[in-house]
N, C-alpha and C positions, 0 to 999 in steps of 0.2 A: 445337500440343500441346507441343512442346519448349519454347517460350517460357513456356507456362503452368507447366511443371515447374520451369524455372529460377526463375521468380518465386516459386513455392511454396517452393523450397529457400532462396531469399534471404530470404523472409519468416520462415521458421523460424530461419535463422541470426541475423537481426536480433533476433527475440524472445529467443532463448537468450542472445545477447550482452548484451542489455539486462538480462536477469535476472542474468547473471554480474556485471555492473557493480554492480547494486543489492545482490546477495548479499554482495559484498566490502565495499562502502562502508558498509553497515548494520552490519557487524561492527566498524567503527571507532568506533561510538557510545560504547562503554565508555571510550574515551580522553577523552570529553567528560563522561560522567556522574560521574566522580570529583570534579571541581572545578566543573563548569559547572551550568547550570540548564536544565530542559526549556523554560521560557518564554524565557529568553535565547537558547537554541539556535534555537528556531523563529522568533523575532524577527529575529535576525541572518541566519540562513540564508534566510528569506523575503525580506528586503530585498535580499540578494545576488542571489537568483534573479530577482526582479522587475527589478532594475537591469540584469541581463544581458539579459533579454527586451526591455527598453526600448531597449538599444543595438541589438539585432537589428532592432527595429521602425524605429529611426532609419536604419539601413543599408538598409532596404527589404526585409527578409526576412519581413514580416508586419505586421499591425496589432493594436493592443491595445484598440480601441474595441469594446465588446460591443454587440450588437443589443438585448439586454434585460438591463440591468444587474442588476436584482433577481433574475432567473432564474439568472444566473451566480453571484451572491452566495449565493443559497439553496443551489444545488448545491455550491458551495465550502464552505459551512458544515458540511455533513454529512461531506464527504470530508476536510476539515481536522480535524474532530473525531475522525475515525477515526485519522488519522495522529498526532494528539496522544496518543491512548491507545496507539497502536502503539509510539511512541518512549518513552513513559513506562514501558511494560512492559519494555522492553529493559534497564532498570536493575535489574529484579527477577527476570525469567524468562529461561530460555534462548531464544536467537533462534529456534530451530526451533519451539518452542511458540508464540511470538508470530506467526511467519509462518504457521503452520498455522491459527491462529485467524483471521487476516486472510483466508485463502483459503477460509474458509467463506462468503465474500461471495456467490458464485453461488447457493448454497443459499438464502440469504435473498432474493436477487433473484427466484428462482423462486417462493418463497412470496408475496412482495409482488405479483408479477405475477398470481398465481392468486387471491389473497384480496382484493386491492384494485383490480386492473385488469380482472378478469373474464376473464383469458386461460385458454385450455384447456390443461391439463397432463395428460399421459398417465401410465400406471402406471410406465413406465421412468424418467421424471424424478422422480416422487414417490419411487420406490425409491432413486434417486440421493441424494435429500435425506436419507433415513433412513441410508443407507450413509455419507454424508459426515459427518453428526453423530455417528454411531458412531465414525468415525475421529477426529473431534475429541476425543471423550471418551477414546479410547485415547492420544492425545497428551498431554492435560491430566492424565489419571490422577487424578481427584479422589478424595480419601480421606474417606469419610463421617465418620470419627472425628476428623479434623483438617481440616475444610473451609476452604480459603483462597479467599475471593472474588476475590482478585487473579488467580488462575489462569483465571477466566472472563472477565476483561476483554478478552483478544484476540477472544473471540466477539462482545463488544459492538462492538469496532472493525470486525469483519466485517459486523455488522448496519448500522452507520452508513455504511460504505462501500457497502453494497448500496443503501441509500436514495439515496446520491449517484449511483450508477450508473443507477438508474431515472430520477432527475431529469435526468441527462445527456440521455437520449433524450426524456423527456416535456417538459422545460422549455427545453433548450438546443440544439435542432436548428437547424443553420445557423450556430452559433457556431464560430469557428476553434479549432484545438487550442491555438494560442498564447494566445488570450484565456482559455480555460478553465484552462490551465496557470498563467497570470499570476494569475487569480482565486484559484486554489487556494493558491499560495504567498503571495499578498497576504493572504488570510484567515488563514493560519497566522501571518504576521507580526503581524496585528491581535490574534489570540488570545495570541500571545507577549507583546505589549505590555500587554494587559489583565492577564495574569498577573503581569508585572513590577510594574505600578503598584498593583494591588489586593490581592494576596496578602500575608500578613504576613511571609513569607520566613523560616521557621524555619531556623536555622543547624545543619544536621545534616551531619556530615562524611561523606565517601565517597559511593558510588553511592546509598546510601539517601536522601541529601538531594537527589537530582537533581530530584525533583518538587516538594519543599517549598522549595527555594532559589529566590529570585527573580533573583539575578544572581551571576555568578562572575567570576573574573579573565579579562579579555580580553587575555591576553599572546600572544606569538608562537605557541606550540604550540596554544593554543585557536583562534586565528584560522585556523591551518593546518588543523586537523581539521574545523572547521566548513566551511571552503572546500572541502575534499576531499569532504565529505558532500554539499554543494550541487552540486558539479560532477558527482559520481557519479549523483545523482538526475536531473539534467538530461540526462546522457548516456544513462542507462538509459531514461528516458521517451522521449527522442528516437528511440532504436533501436526501442523497442516500437511507437511510433506509425508509424514507417516500415514495420515488419513488418505492421501492420494495413492500411497503404496498398497493400502488395504482394500480400497473400494473403487468403484467405477467413477472416473473423473467427473462425468456429467452430473452424477448424483451428489458427490462430495461437494462440488462447486456451489450447490444450492445452500449448503450449511454455512458457507463463508459469509452470506448476507446477515448472519446473526451478529456480525460486527456492528452493523447499524444499531441493533438493539443494545448490545453491551456498551458501546461508546456513548450512546445517548443516555443510558441508565446511569453510568458513572459520572457523566457530565452533570446530570441533575443532582446526584448525591453529593459530589465533591464541590461543584461550582454553581449549583442552582441554575444551570442552563436548562430552560424549559423548551420543549419542542412543540410548536403550535400544531393543532390537528391537521392543518393543510400540509405541513411539512411531513408529518407522519404518513399521511396518505401518499405523498410523493415518494417517500422511502419505500412504501409497500409496492408502488408501481415499478420502481427501479428493481426491487427484488424479484417481482413477478416477471419482468422483462428478461432479467438474467437467467431465471429458472427456465423460461421458454427456450431461450437460446441454447442453454446447456443441454436440455433434454432432447431437443429436436436437431441438434447439430450432428452431422455425420462424423465430425472430428472433435469430440468434446474436449480433448486435452488441449486443443488450440483455442477454442472459443469459450473456455470456462471463465469464471470470474477471476479477478486478480488474485495472485497467490499471497497477498498481504505481506510481501517482502518489505520490511522496513529497516 
């Protein structure tokens, strides 16, 4: 019993530490958005991450050969698409809003499981879906008289991430974490390369040009911040995976919502981005909804919160 309690505590510590790493490093993205490109960022960071994983594989810490290549590629396509939107939104929206949108993923997972996989969902979890989306609207605060579609893009990221989460269980059972992580970063590198090669590359100065630019200067500061973001993502993912190895998935998933706190805290410290009380209340509702889904799910490993793969 004592060993179980220790493992549970270590699992929670790993999950919270992983979210702390991601919450901090994601706040460094504005250093990249001013002069860099979304497509360049994902291409360079993806290549860095895959190269690092290849070194680990050569040293004997895992293998990078998937059992089902197209299954891993399909799953990676959805999750990479979610992260493409996530980081693109960071140039235009407060990070708290973007993270809150991504964390609607468990709500979409539940809906997909019920509507397309025929899984039974009780009133508690359907109620959690309603509460979670109400919380998302409180964070986004759409103004009917001045409706900005960009504000809803984080919800699209959450939906794509949910499809990837379902695909992880349905298509990729038996694949190693290293294979799926490499597939994810590799797909982002491919998407980045496609954007660099095919988009016209409108030259817009400042953060507003982050999505439209195809390439920016790769000088010392840019290499540094991209490397920091890549390292932070790998550390955060590694700690989160370790947390799921040590503890029950449904319980560990709850601690992932600490990303909302860390991201908002560092956004305030670094960029003076203040979160209104209504938005904080909305974040709390999203976290509550995710906790209800995770704890009442019969298959918590499928319906848990997003694994913050960035």
